[in-house]
C-alpha positions in Angstrom: -29.8 63.5 16.2 -26.3 62.7 14.6 -26.2 59.5 16.6 -29.6 58.5 15.3 -28.4 59.2 11.7 -25.3 57.1 12.2 -27.4 54.2 13.5 -29.7 54.5 10.5 -26.8 54.4 8.2 -25.3 51.5 10.0 -28.6 49.6 9.8 -29.0 50.4 6.1 -25.5 49.2 5.2 -25.8 46.1 7.4 -29.2 45.2 5.9 -27.9 45.5 2.4 -24.9 43.3 3.1 -27.0 40.6 4.8 -29.5 40.6 1.9 -26.6 40.3 -0.5 -25.3 37.1 1.1 -28.7 35.8 2.4 -27.4 35.6 6.0 -30.9 35.9 7.4 -31.8 32.7 5.6 -29.7 30.4 7.7 -30.1 29.2 11.3 -26.8 29.1 13.2 -28.3 28.3 16.6 -26.3 25.6 18.5 -27.4 23.5 21.4 -25.6 24.1 24.7 -22.2 22.4 24.6 -22.3 22.0 20.8 -19.5 24.1 19.3 -20.1 22.7 15.8 -17.2 21.3 13.7 -14.6 23.8 14.8 -15.5 25.9 17.8 -14.8 29.5 18.9 -11.1 28.9 19.4 -10.5 27.7 15.9 -8.7 29.7 13.2 -11.7 29.0 10.9 -14.0 31.1 13.2 -11.5 34.0 12.9 -11.0 33.8 9.2 -14.6 33.1 8.2 -15.9 35.6 10.7 -14.5 38.6 8.8 -17.1 39.3 6.1 -15.2 41.8 4.0 -12.1 39.7 3.5 -14.3 36.7 2.8 -16.2 38.6 0.2 -13.0 39.6 -1.6 -11.6 36.1 -1.2 -14.8 34.5 -2.4 -14.8 36.4 -5.7 -11.1 35.7 -6.2 -11.8 32.0 -5.5 -14.4 31.9 -8.2 -12.0 33.4 -10.7 -9.4 30.9 -9.7 -11.8 27.9 -9.7 -13.1 28.6 -13.2 -9.6 28.1 -14.7 -10.0 24.4 -14.3 -12.0 23.3 -17.4 -13.9 20.5 -15.4 -14.9 22.9 -12.7 -16.0 25.5 -15.3 -18.1 22.9 -17.1 -20.3 22.4 -14.1 -21.0 26.1 -13.9 -21.5 26.4 -17.7 -23.9 23.4 -18.0 -25.7 23.5 -14.6 -26.1 27.1 -13.5 -27.7 30.3 -14.8 -24.5 32.3 -14.3 -25.5 35.1 -16.7 -28.6 36.1 -14.7 -27.6 34.9 -11.3 -24.0 36.1 -11.1 -24.0 36.4 -7.3 -26.1 33.3 -6.7 -23.1 30.9 -6.3 -21.3 33.4 -4.1 -24.4 33.6 -1.9 -24.8 29.8 -1.7 -21.2 29.4 -0.9 -21.4 32.0 1.9 -24.4 30.2 3.4 -22.7 26.8 3.3 -19.6 28.2 4.9 -21.6 29.9 7.6 -23.5 26.7 8.4 -20.4 24.4 8.4 -18.3 26.9 10.4 -20.7 28.5 12.9 -23.7 26.1 13.0 -24.2 23.1 15.2 -22.8 19.7 14.4 -26.1 18.3 13.0 -26.7 21.5 11.0 -23.3 21.3 9.4 -23.8 17.7 8.5 -27.1 18.5 6.8 -25.4 21.3 4.8 -22.7 18.9 3.6 -25.3 16.2 2.7 -27.3 18.7 0.7 -24.2 19.7 -1.3 -23.4 16.1 -1.9 -26.9 15.5 -3.2 -26.5 18.5 -5.6 -23.2 17.1 -6.8 -25.0 13.8 -7.7 -26.8 15.7 -10.4 -23.8 17.6 -11.9 -22.0 15.7 -14.6 -21.5 15.9 -18.3 -19.2 16.0 -21.3 -16.9 18.8 -22.5 -16.7 19.9 -26.1 -13.5 17.9 -26.5 -15.2 14.7 -25.3 -13.8 14.7 -21.8 -16.3 13.8 -19.1 -16.7 15.5 -15.7 -18.5 14.7 -12.5 -18.9 17.0 -9.5 -18.2 14.0 -7.2 -14.7 13.5 -8.7 -12.4 13.6 -5.7 -9.6 15.4 -7.5 -12.0 18.1 -8.8 -13.4 18.5 -5.3 -9.9 19.0 -4.0 -9.3 21.8 -6.6 -12.4 23.7 -5.7 -11.6 23.4 -2.0 -8.0 24.5 -2.3 -8.8 27.5 -4.6 -11.4 28.5 -2.1 -9.6 28.3 1.3 -6.4 29.6 -0.1 -8.2 32.6 -1.4 -10.0 33.2 1.9 -6.7 32.9 3.8 -4.8 35.3 1.6 -7.6 37.8 1.7 -7.7 37.6 5.5 -4.0 38.1 5.7 -4.1 41.2 3.4 -7.2 42.9 4.7 -7.7 41.8 8.3 -4.7 40.3 10.1 -1.3 40.1 8.4 0.2 38.9 11.7 -1.5 35.5 11.6 1.4 33.1 12.2 2.5 30.3 9.9 1.3 27.8 12.4 -2.1 29.4 12.4 -2.2 29.3 8.6 -1.6 25.5 8.7 -4.2 25.1 11.5 -6.8 26.8 9.3 -6.0 24.6 6.3 -6.1 21.4 8.5 -9.4 22.5 10.0 -11.1 23.2 6.7 -9.7 20.1 5.1 -12.2 18.1 7.2 -15.1 19.7 5.2 -13.4 18.9 1.9 -13.0 15.3 2.9 -16.6 15.1 4.1 -17.6 16.2 0.6 -15.5 13.5 -1.0 -12.2 15.2 -1.7 -9.0 13.2 -1.3 -5.3 14.1 -0.9 -6.3 17.5 0.5 -3.3 19.8 1.2 -3.2 20.9 4.9 -0.2 23.3 4.9 0.8 26.4 3.0 3.8 24.5 1.6 1.5 21.7 0.5 -0.8 24.2 -1.2 2.2 25.6 -3.2 3.2 22.1 -4.3 -0.4 21.3 -5.2 -0.7 24.4 -7.4 2.6 23.5 -9.2 1.2 20.1 -9.9 -2.2 21.2 -11.2 -1.3 24.3 -13.2 -0.7 22.3 -16.5 -4.4 21.3 -16.3 -5.7 24.9 -16.1 -7.0 26.8 -19.1 -8.5 30.1 -20.2 -10.8 30.0 -23.2 -14.0 31.7 -24.5 -16.1 30.0 -21.8 -13.8 31.2 -19.1 -14.0 34.7 -20.5 -17.8 34.7 -20.6 -18.2 33.4 -17.0 -15.6 35.8 -15.7 -17.2 38.7 -17.4 -20.6 37.8 -16.0 -19.2 37.5 -12.5 -17.4 40.9 -12.7 -20.1 42.9 -14.5 -21.9 45.7 -12.7 -25.2 44.7 -11.1 -28.6 46.3 -11.1 -28.2 47.9 -7.7 -26.5 51.2 -8.1 -26.1 51.6 -4.3 -23.8 48.6 -4.1 -22.1 48.8 -7.4 -19.3 51.0 -6.1 -18.5 48.6 -3.3 -18.6 45.6 -5.6 -16.3 47.4 -8.1 -13.8 47.7 -5.2 -14.3 44.0 -4.3 -13.7 42.8 -7.9 -10.5 44.8 -8.3 -9.3 43.6 -4.9 -10.2 40.0 -5.9 -8.3 40.2 -9.2 -5.3 41.8 -7.3 -5.5 38.9 -4.8 -5.1 36.2 -7.5 -1.7 34.5 -7.8 0.4 36.1 -10.6 0.1 33.0 -12.8 -3.7 33.1 -12.5 -3.8 36.8 -13.4 -1.7 36.0 -16.4 -4.1 33.2 -17.5 -7.1 35.5 -17.1 -5.4 38.4 -18.8 -6.6 40.6 -15.9 -4.4 42.4 -13.4 -4.2 45.6 -11.4 -1.2 47.7 -12.6 1.5 48.1 -10.1 0.9 51.9 -9.8 -2.8 51.2 -9.1 -2.4 48.5 -6.4 -2.0 50.9 -3.5 -5.2 52.7 -4.4 -7.1 49.4 -4.7 -5.8 48.0 -1.4 -6.4 51.3 0.4 -10.0 51.5 -1.0 -10.7 47.9 -0.1 -9.4 48.4 3.5 -11.5 51.5 3.9 -14.6 49.5 2.6 -13.7 46.7 5.0 -13.6 49.0 7.9 -17.1 50.4 7.0 -18.5 46.9 6.7 -17.1 45.8 10.0 -18.6 48.8 11.7 -22.0 48.2 10.0 -22.0 44.5 10.8 -20.6 44.7 14.4 -22.9 43.4 17.1 -24.2 46.2 19.3 
């Protein structure tokens, strides 16, 4: 009887998580001999295969991305972020699953779909500046904020022993996706990422729009059963931001509270890994 109860709990948690990210809506089947874009020996398979650190990294990436006014404008003008706060996170998760674990053709179709969506995303900021989702520099920003956040979350909550060479392998692997989407001058090493941030930071801003989008992203949802876990995720995501990004957002976890946040996030991660592990 206890074993049956544990399996029921495991099934319930796993089902809620899969529904949250829509993992049941994507087909990751690969033809024999087709390892997709990266393959099972890639670092991308390791990093992207850990759901809990990807979830923390994904929320942190969104907070980081919205500091760029051109990236934020696309969200503000072309998405219903107030009522669909997890929609972009879900769509990003599905895209990453398809391009990382799907077959080569499947990954190519996912990339083409995103490019078609980008063709419809353009506009003008209040100050008159124009933006276009196909802007190579903007695509590079979105990509760097994303993969850097994923990697730092993996190092903190899954495997801190990942070597520097493996860090750079991961960045070089994922850069192929960014270039396929139209990004240029994509950093492929941790050192290059640091240099890139130093160069782009003068372009970053925090304003009323940023505050509203961040508040919508971090607000409690309608599902009381998952709100506790998501509260941990959001605190861990804020804590994961680079200090300069925390300062721009005006959000941080006090030093005395960081051990509790990280301990809680690790505990949650262990539960999720147990619930999602293949039997």
